[in-house]
Phi, psi and omega in degrees: 000131176272148176229148170199153181261140181213122180053040178076006181250134173272114180268151175237148175239131185300145177290349175286349183265014184302329185259009179237134182282346184245102188236163174263137177245142183233137176212164179253122176285163182302331180274006176091352175294161180253127178255138175233135181214163169287127184297338181257002182253120182265012181282116182296341181284347183255027174263124177265138179240142177229151175287165179301320179295319176295323177291319181297319180294323174297312184296317180301318179295319179297315179294337177270005180062030181286345183251012179282138178255000000 
């Protein structure tokens, strides 16, 4: 797993993204919210934030294959 800091948040990129230059990075802000951004885009306006509850619901949906196409 790769890690880097951006706007005071330590972001992580999945180890499954090694071969792709365009990755999603995820980090936890000091207030507990979850921040999501494009790993190659440094525009702070393009960081999405979610509450812990929203993030848990999303992860639960991913694990339940609710987003498979």
